[in-house]
C-alpha positions as CSV (number, residue, x, y, z in Angstrom):
1,X,5.7,13.6,29.1
2,X,8.6,12.2,26.6
3,X,11.4,14.6,26.0
4,X,11.6,16.1,22.3
5,X,14.3,14.3,20.1
6,X,17.4,16.4,19.2
7,X,18.4,16.2,15.5
8,X,22.0,15.2,14.9
9,X,24.2,17.9,14.1
10,X,26.2,17.6,10.9
11,X,28.7,20.3,9.7
12,X,29.0,23.7,10.8
13,X,26.2,26.3,11.6
14,X,26.5,27.7,8.2
15,X,26.1,24.4,6.6
16,X,22.9,23.8,8.4
17,X,19.6,24.3,6.6
18,X,16.2,25.2,7.8
19,X,14.1,22.2,7.9
20,X,11.4,22.1,5.2
21,X,7.7,22.7,5.7
22,X,7.2,19.1,4.6
23,X,9.7,17.6,7.0
24,X,8.4,19.8,9.9
25,X,4.9,18.7,9.2
26,X,6.2,15.0,9.3
27,X,7.9,15.9,12.6
28,X,4.9,17.0,14.2
29,X,2.9,13.9,13.1
30,X,5.6,11.7,14.6
31,X,5.6,13.5,17.9
32,X,1.9,13.9,18.2
33,X,1.3,10.1,17.4
34,X,3.9,9.2,20.3
35,X,2.0,11.6,22.7
36,X,-1.5,10.6,21.7
37,X,-0.4,6.8,22.0
38,X,1.3,7.1,25.2
39,X,-0.8,9.7,27.1
40,X,-4.0,9.5,25.2
41,X,-5.6,12.1,22.8
42,X,-7.7,13.8,25.3
43,X,-4.9,14.0,27.9
44,X,-2.2,15.4,25.4
45,X,-1.9,19.2,25.4
46,X,-1.4,20.7,21.8
47,X,1.2,23.0,23.4
48,X,3.3,20.1,24.6
49,X,3.4,18.7,21.1
50,X,4.8,22.2,19.9
51,X,7.3,22.1,22.7
52,X,8.6,18.6,21.9
53,X,8.8,19.6,17.9
54,X,10.8,22.7,19.1
55,X,8.4,25.3,17.8
56,X,5.8,27.9,19.2
57,X,2.3,26.8,20.0
58,X,1.0,29.2,17.3
59,X,3.2,27.8,14.6
60,X,1.3,24.5,14.7
61,X,-1.6,26.0,13.2
62,X,0.5,26.7,10.1
63,X,0.5,22.9,9.5
64,X,-2.7,21.9,11.2
65,X,-6.0,23.5,12.2
66,X,-6.4,21.9,15.3
67,X,-5.0,18.8,17.5
68,X,-8.3,17.0,15.9
69,X,-7.0,17.9,12.5
70,X,-3.7,16.3,13.3
71,X,-5.3,13.3,14.9
72,X,-7.3,12.6,11.7
73,X,-4.2,12.9,9.4
74,X,-2.4,10.5,11.7
75,X,-5.3,7.9,11.4
76,X,-5.5,8.3,7.7
77,X,-1.7,7.8,7.3
78,X,-1.8,4.8,9.5
79,X,-4.6,3.3,7.4
80,X,-2.8,4.1,4.2
81,X,0.4,2.4,5.5
82,X,-1.6,-0.8,6.6
83,X,-3.4,-0.9,3.2
84,X,-0.2,-0.6,1.4
85,X,1.8,-3.2,3.4
86,X,-1.2,-5.6,3.0
87,X,-1.3,-5.2,-1.0
88,X,2.5,-5.7,-1.3
89,X,2.7,-8.7,0.9
90,X,-0.2,-10.5,-0.7
91,X,1.2,-9.7,-4.1
92,X,4.4,-11.7,-3.2
93,X,2.7,-15.1,-2.8
94,X,0.9,-17.0,-5.4
95,X,-0.6,-19.5,-3.0
96,X,-3.5,-17.9,-1.3
97,X,-3.0,-19.4,2.2
98,X,0.7,-18.4,2.2
99,X,-0.4,-14.9,1.2
100,X,-3.0,-14.8,4.2
101,X,-0.5,-16.0,6.8
102,X,2.1,-13.5,5.4
103,X,-0.3,-10.6,5.5
104,X,-1.2,-11.5,9.2
105,X,2.5,-11.9,10.3
106,X,3.4,-8.7,8.5
107,X,0.6,-6.8,10.5
108,X,2.5,-7.5,13.6
109,X,5.9,-6.7,12.3
110,X,6.0,-3.3,13.6
111,X,8.1,-0.5,15.1
112,X,7.4,0.9,18.5
113,X,6.1,4.0,16.7
114,X,3.7,2.2,14.6
115,X,2.4,0.4,17.5
116,X,1.5,3.8,19.1
117,X,-0.1,4.8,15.8
118,X,-2.3,1.5,15.8
119,X,-3.1,2.5,19.6
120,X,-4.3,5.8,18.3
121,X,-6.2,4.7,15.4
122,X,-8.0,1.9,17.5
123,X,-8.6,4.2,20.6
124,X,-10.0,7.1,18.6
125,X,-12.0,5.3,15.9
126,X,-15.3,6.7,17.3
127,X,-14.3,10.3,16.3
128,X,-14.4,9.3,12.4
129,X,-18.2,9.1,12.9
130,X,-18.6,12.8,13.9
131,X,-19.0,15.3,11.2
132,X,-17.0,18.5,11.5
133,X,-17.9,21.9,10.5
134,X,-14.3,22.8,9.8
135,X,-13.5,22.2,6.1
136,X,-10.0,21.1,6.9
137,X,-11.0,18.8,9.8
138,X,-13.9,17.3,7.6
139,X,-11.8,16.7,4.8
140,X,-9.1,14.8,6.9
141,X,-11.8,13.0,8.5
142,X,-13.4,11.9,5.2
143,X,-10.1,10.8,4.0
144,X,-9.6,8.7,7.1
145,X,-13.0,7.1,6.6
146,X,-12.4,6.5,3.0
147,X,-9.2,4.7,3.5
148,X,-11.0,2.6,6.2
149,X,-13.3,1.5,3.6
150,X,-10.6,0.8,1.1
151,X,-8.6,-1.3,3.6
152,X,-11.8,-3.4,4.3
153,X,-12.7,-3.6,0.6
154,X,-9.1,-4.9,-0.2
155,X,-9.4,-7.4,2.8
156,X,-12.9,-8.6,1.7
157,X,-11.9,-8.9,-1.9
158,X,-8.9,-10.9,-0.7
159,X,-11.0,-13.3,1.4
160,X,-13.6,-13.7,-1.1
161,X,-11.0,-14.9,-3.7
162,X,-9.7,-17.4,-1.1
163,X,-13.4,-18.8,-0.9
164,X,-13.6,-18.9,-4.7
165,X,-10.4,-21.0,-4.7
166,X,-11.6,-23.3,-2.0
167,X,-8.7,-22.3,0.4
168,X,-11.3,-20.7,2.9
169,X,-14.9,-22.0,3.6
170,X,-17.9,-20.0,2.1
171,X,-18.9,-17.3,4.4
172,X,-19.8,-13.4,4.1
173,X,-16.4,-11.8,3.1
174,X,-17.5,-8.4,4.6
175,X,-18.4,-9.9,8.0
176,X,-15.2,-12.2,8.0
177,X,-13.2,-9.0,7.2
178,X,-14.6,-7.2,10.1
179,X,-14.1,-10.1,12.3
180,X,-10.5,-10.6,11.5
181,X,-9.7,-6.8,11.3
182,X,-11.5,-6.5,14.9
183,X,-9.6,-9.4,16.5
184,X,-6.4,-7.5,15.1
185,X,-7.5,-4.1,16.5
186,X,-8.3,-5.8,19.8
187,X,-4.6,-6.0,20.3
188,X,-3.9,-2.3,20.6
189,X,-6.2,-1.6,23.4
190,X,-3.9,-3.6,25.7
191,X,-0.6,-4.3,24.2
192,X,2.3,-2.3,25.6
193,X,5.8,-2.4,23.9
194,X,7.5,-2.6,27.4
195,X,4.8,-5.0,28.8
196,X,5.3,-8.7,29.9
197,X,4.0,-10.2,26.7
198,X,6.5,-9.8,23.8
199,X,5.0,-8.8,20.3
200,X,6.3,-12.0,18.6
201,X,4.4,-14.1,21.0
202,X,1.3,-11.8,20.5
203,X,1.8,-12.4,16.6
204,X,2.1,-16.1,17.0
205,X,-1.0,-16.3,19.2
206,X,-3.3,-14.0,17.2
207,X,-2.1,-15.3,13.7
208,X,-3.3,-18.9,14.6
209,X,-6.5,-17.4,16.1
210,X,-7.3,-15.2,12.8
211,X,-6.6,-18.4,10.7
212,X,-9.0,-20.4,12.8
213,X,-11.6,-17.5,12.5
214,X,-11.1,-17.6,8.7
215,X,-12.1,-21.2,8.9
216,X,-8.6,-22.7,8.1
217,X,-8.3,-26.2,9.5
218,X,-5.7,-26.2,12.4
219,X,-3.6,-28.9,10.7
220,X,-3.5,-27.1,7.4
221,X,-2.6,-23.9,9.2
222,X,0.1,-25.6,11.1
223,X,1.7,-27.1,8.2
224,X,1.8,-23.8,6.2
225,X,3.0,-21.9,9.3
226,X,6.0,-24.3,9.6
227,X,7.2,-23.8,6.0
228,X,6.0,-20.1,5.7
């Protein structure tokens, strides 16, 4: 198991402040995402997360009702981050094809921690389909499901606009959205930060395939890729 990170010591002991409830919660989410991503959700012990964060096992329940509750929050946060980045990047480009390429490229511009969060999201997606009897777990599950729908709607709307402008050939935007996102998600089943294939190479390969999937002609895609 990875060792817990030690916070930098600044000033004297009298100067130190106890971490806020919000920062402690964020620390739990960060460590849990790394453990779930590196070792798998099922193989991660909730007590190991507590140890890595530096709190007792029972203290975890002050922030999350269960390991599953924490997982749902990680998934919801990952989806929200992906959606926010998509909206930001696409709004920065007037040309629709340039915006599409920028959005695809940006989705691979990730830290190692973000890669692990993506791996967790993809690996445990099926758990979002199962209703929970716990109110807190169910609320977090529904939030993640809602953000999945929001992300798919944003992509579908964006792709439909490209079809209206003649940038993309006519197709069912909902199916195209799921095809593009499905291709993207497939990366996180096998990609490892320390593997033999570097992420920039993965990005170059999959961005080109995603554009082909969307119906962008290879010569057009290549010309935009060279200047984008």
